[in-house]
N, C-alpha and C positions, 0 to 999 in steps of 0.2 A: 854828405857821407859825413862832416864834422858833425853837424846835428843829429844826425841818427845814432852815432855813436856815443855824445854827450847823454840823449836820452836814456840810452841803455846804462852809463855810467851812474847818471842821476836818479835812476830807479823810477821812470816816468810812470809805468804801469802802477808802481807801489803807491805813488801820490795819487793817481787816479783812483785808485781805490778809497784812498782817505778822503778825498772830497766828494766823490760818492756817498760813501758813508753821512759825511757832515751834512749834503743835499738833502737827503731822505727828510732830516730834521728841520733843515732850512728852509724847505721849496714851499710850503703850503703856506708860512707867515709872509715870506717873499712876493709870494701871488698875491696874497690879500692885503699889502702894501700898496702893490702895482695895481690892484683894482681900487683903492680907495682916493689913493693920489690922481691916477690917471683916470679915473671916471667922474672928478671933477669938472673935468674938461670935455670929454666923449661921452660919458655915462656908464654907470658901473654894468649893466646890464649888457650893453654892447661890448664892451672890454672883456667882461667873461666869460660871454660867447665867444669871443676872438681868439681868448686863453684856452678854450675848452678845444677848439676846432684844431689849434696847432697843436696840443698835447695828444687829442687823437691822432691826429696824422703821424705823429712819430712813434708814440708806445700803445696805441691799440685804445679803444672805447671805455674797456673795461676799469685799465688803469689812470684813465681820466675822468671816469665819473667818481673812483673813489678819490681821486686829489679834489673833484668837486665838490664831493660832501665834506671832506675835511676842512676847505675854505669855508663851505655855508658854517659849519660846526662852530668856527673861530668867530664867525662875523655877527652871528644870533647869540652868544653867550651875555648873560646880564647879569651884572655883580654890582656892590658897592662900589662907590666911586676910588676909594684905597684901590681896591681889587683890580679896578677899571684902570689905573694909574699903573701899579704893579705889572697888570696883564700886558699894557702898551709897553712898557718897559723891557718888558720881557720877549714880547713879538719882534721890536726892532731889533734886539741884539740877536734873536733867533733868526729874523730875517736875513741880517749883515754877515752872518757867519759864511755864508758862501763866499764871498768876495774876500774877508780874512784869510780864509784857508787858501784861494788862488792868489792872495800877495805874499802869504808865507813860502808859498811852493817857486813863484816866481822868485822871489829875492834869492831863494836858495838856487834856483837854475842859472840866473844872472849872477851868482856871485857875493852877495852884498848879505848884511844882518841889520835890524836896528843896535842903535847905540844903548847900552843900558841904562845911564845916567838920565836918559829921555824916555824911558819905559812908558810912564802914565800918560804925557804927552803925544806920545806915536800912538797908545791907545785908542783915545779919544779921537785924533786925528782918523787912524785907521777906520773907527767906526763911521765917521762924517763922512769921509771917501764911499765908504760902500753903500752908505743909504743913499749919498748922491747918485750915485749908479742905480740903486734900484727906482729912484725919481728918472733918471735917462731910460731905462727901460721903460717904463710906461709911457713916457713920450715915445719912444721907438715904437711901442704897440699902437699908440696913436694913430702916428705918422702912418704905421703899416695898413691900418685901418681905413684909413681917409685915400691912400695910393690904391688898394683894393677897390674901393667905391667909385672913385674915380675910373679906373680901369675897367670895371665892367660896365659904366656909361658911356667910355669910350669904345670899348670892344663892340657894345649894342649898335652905336652909332656907326662905326668903322664898316661892321657887318650887312647894316642896314645900306651902306652906299656902297660897300664892294661885295657882293655875295660868294663872290668868287675866292674871295682871299682866304689861305687856310688859316683855320683856328691856331696853328700851332706858334703861327708869328707871335700871336698875342702871348701865349704861355711862356714864350722865349723871353719877351719884353718883362713878364711879371719874374721870371726866373732872375733876371739882370738886375731889376730891382730889390728883390732878397739879397742878392749876392751883395750888393753895394750897402744895406743897410747892414748884413751881418759885418762886412770888412769895415763898418764905421765902427762897430759895437768891440771888435778885437783890436782894432786900433786905438780905442777908448782904455781897455784894459792893459793893455801894453805901457800904455804911456802914461795912465795916471795911477795905477794899484801899485807896483813895482819902486821900491826906495831908491830910485837912479833919477839922475840928470840925463834924460832923453828928449831927443827933439820929435817932433808930428813927423816928418820926413822921414827919418829912419826906422820909424815902425810901421807905416804903410805898406811897403812891400811884402813886411812877413805876415802882416792882418789880412793881404789880399790872399796869398797861399793859405791861410791857416782857414780861410771863410770857403775857397775851391776847396779844399781838404773835408772840412764840415759838411756842405752840401754833397760832397760824393760820399763820407762816410755817414752822411745821416740817410741815402739809398741804401748803402750796404749792409748798417745797423737794422735798417728795416727789415730787410730781405731777412737776416740771418734769424731774427727774432720771431718773423712768421713762420720759417723752415725748420726750426730745430725743435725737438722735441724735450730740451733739457728744462725748460720754462714750466710746460705741462706737468713735470713730475712734483711741482713743488703746491698743487692742488691750491688753496685758498690762498697760501703766500705768493702766487704767479705774478700778480700783478706788482707787487715791490720788487721783485725779480727783474720783471723788464724794466721798470725804472731805474733799478741800480745798473743793469746791462747795460742801459741807453747812456745813462750819465757817465760810466766809466767809461767807456769808450769815446765820446765826446770829450772827457776829458783829457785823454790819451791824444786826442787831435789838439786840443789846447797847449797841451805842453810840448807837444813836438813842435806846434808852429811858434811857441816861444823860444826853445831850442834854434829852430831856425832863423828868428830874428837875432837873436846874440850871434847867431854864425854870420849870419849877413851884415850885420853892424861891424864886426871884426874882422873880416873878409876884404871890407872897403877901408881898414885901417884905422877904425877910430875905436874907442874905448868905451867902455859902460861904467859910469862912474856913480858911486853913492851920493845920495842926497845929503843935508845937514844932518838928517835925523838918523842917517844909518853909517855904516862903515865896510870895509871890506872884509869878506867871511875868511877865515883859516885856509879852508880849501880854495880860494881865490887868492889868498897873498902866496901861498906854496905854488900854483901854477904861475904867477908872476916872475918868481924867482928861478925857476926851470927856465923860463923863456928868456929871461935875462943870462941866466948860465948858459945856455945853448947857443945866444947871440956873442 
């Protein structure tokens, strides 16, 4: 109840809209960096194929193809050395924008803000953390590729030995693995991105809830997009609208999960404290004063 009220009071849907807008510009360079770094270990073609498959399952073939074309355009640009350096810097800044946006929103949700005197250091630190998150996403994609390959091999072996075994059991195993991978991702987001001192064990319950909501939401969002006539009204821009809708609703799930995590931590009598680069926001200080007054 507290998480839902806080989500409404903090304008969670407005934050989701802001993240959706930012992601439209940050998604192609972020995926390109994932392909570049992840492809070093597993192969760029395999990783790019995996990303395309995931996007196709989420937003449909047309939107996934458009994103793939944008990534190819970024890959095959040939410029001078200076232009390449500038382009690389712009690529990194653009790619990390998603996580910087999420960090700002999580800080607001959890009632902290960066200290003004440490603005430049914090700016650099934010980009480093965001860049490491991109590398981490590449690693998770590689893990999912390896796991999928092993599951396919295992399923063939099991079905060969036990042909009467229902195939749904193997699908459940695959879903469970996806759930734990997504839970780990949300745990890292809640632990690493906000400017707070928080322990891993404090965020994983909220991350599990967020991952469960995300998987359910992924299915419902897909049903909504495939059955609504709103998207078709936009004609050639329909692919962008589909992507915006999916990011918008997914961001809402992420921010509700953050509110749930905050409420869970506070329910168990613990406080979310700012780290050395941050301080309590005015809203949080006023809330603490009210709580002290009520006591």
